[in-house]
C-alpha positions, 0 to 999 in steps of 0.5 A, a space after each residue: 751377234 743376234 738379230 735382235 741385238 743388231 736391230 737395237 744397235 741400228 735403232 740406237 745409232 739412228 736416234 743419235 745421227 738420224 741416218 745410217 749407211 748400210 756399208 758402214 753398218 756392215 763393217 761395224 757389225 761384221 755382217 754382210 750388206 745383204 744381212 744389213 739390208 734384211 735387217 733394215 727391211 724388217 725394221 721398216 716393216 715394223 714402222 720403225 725406220 724409213 729405208 732409203 737407197 744405201 741406208 735408212 732414216 729415223 722414223 719417230 716412234 708413235 703409239 700404234 692404234 689398236 687395229 694396227 697392234 691387233 694384226 701385227 705379229 699375230 701368229 707369234 701372239 697366238 703362240 704366246 697365248 697358247 703357252 700363257 693359258 696354261 697358267 690360268 687356274 680356277 678361282 684366280 684373280 687375274 689382271 690383264 694389261 691392254 696388249 693385243 697378246 692378252 686379247 689372244 689369251 682372252 679368246 682361248 680361256 677354257 669355258 670351264 675356268 671360273 675366275 675374276 679378270 681385271 682389265 683396262 682394255 675395252 677389246 679384252 673386256 668385250 671378249 671376256 663378256 662372252 665367257 660363261 664363267 669369268 667375272 669381268 671388272 673393267 677399270 675406268 679412267 681417261 680413254 685412249 681412243 687409239 689404243 682402246 684402253 683407259 689411262 691416268 692416275 685414277 687407273 693407277 690408284 685403282 690397280 694398287 688396291 687390287 690383290 691379284 694372284 697373277 698378272 699378264 703383261 705385254 711389253 715393249 722391252 725386257 733386258 737383264 740390266 734395265 728390267 722391264 721398260 716401256 716407251 711411254 711414261 704413263 704406260 710404265 706407271 700402269 704396269 708398275 702398279 699391276 706388278 705391285 698388286 700381283 703375287 705372280 708376274 708373267 711378261 708376254 713378249 714376242 722375240 724382238 722385245 727380248 734384250 730390248 730397252 725402252 726409255 722408261 723403267 717399270 721394274 727390275 728383272 728381279 720383280 718378274 716371275 716368268 717370261 712367255 715368248 714365241 721363242 724356244 725356252 731353251 734358246 741361248 738368248 735366255 741364258 742370262 735370264 735364268 740366273 735370276 730364277 725366272 721361268 722361261 715358257 
């Protein structure tokens, strides 16, 4: 069983019972208690659980602030950005979600690229304002101060009327059966509108988001064109995704 699968099972059990025991998890998942302890330690480092003696307790999900997101898994996000930037071509109309991975992408767009970028992220818009050849269109709405992005129905309606060549979307979960999912209902609708408005959909996700499912559906897997991850594209975790003619980068 892959580590990501164990993590999801542990989180699912916590949602039901609010508490898990290391010994019992070891028996059920057929791994050593040392492995379970490492799993719990990693989940705690991501602010998902409280690790206690002999097990763990549920920690309710919360929206991370922009400052927290911008430093979390930074090396992985830079690796994803370096792959994603190769999809950007001269003359494109691009939509970027408010993910911190997209901020890393915005930092490395070559200066000779002439394109138009739509975004609802204040940090991404500010970063691209220094680019010599990018036209930046900031999409307004109600400001989520913690996340430094705009939200709301006005934003969703604005995006639906755009015609974009490509969108780059960060995600909290992508899975074969549920497709793209998000923990926040409002965010799920914003990302759905981005996908509707774009000819090519590139999902950017760190390894622990692959084969992960959140509460609110965005789109089925068939609506996605590419997955850009910090994982090796030949990793077996992507085998089932290839059945849907997805490009794995």
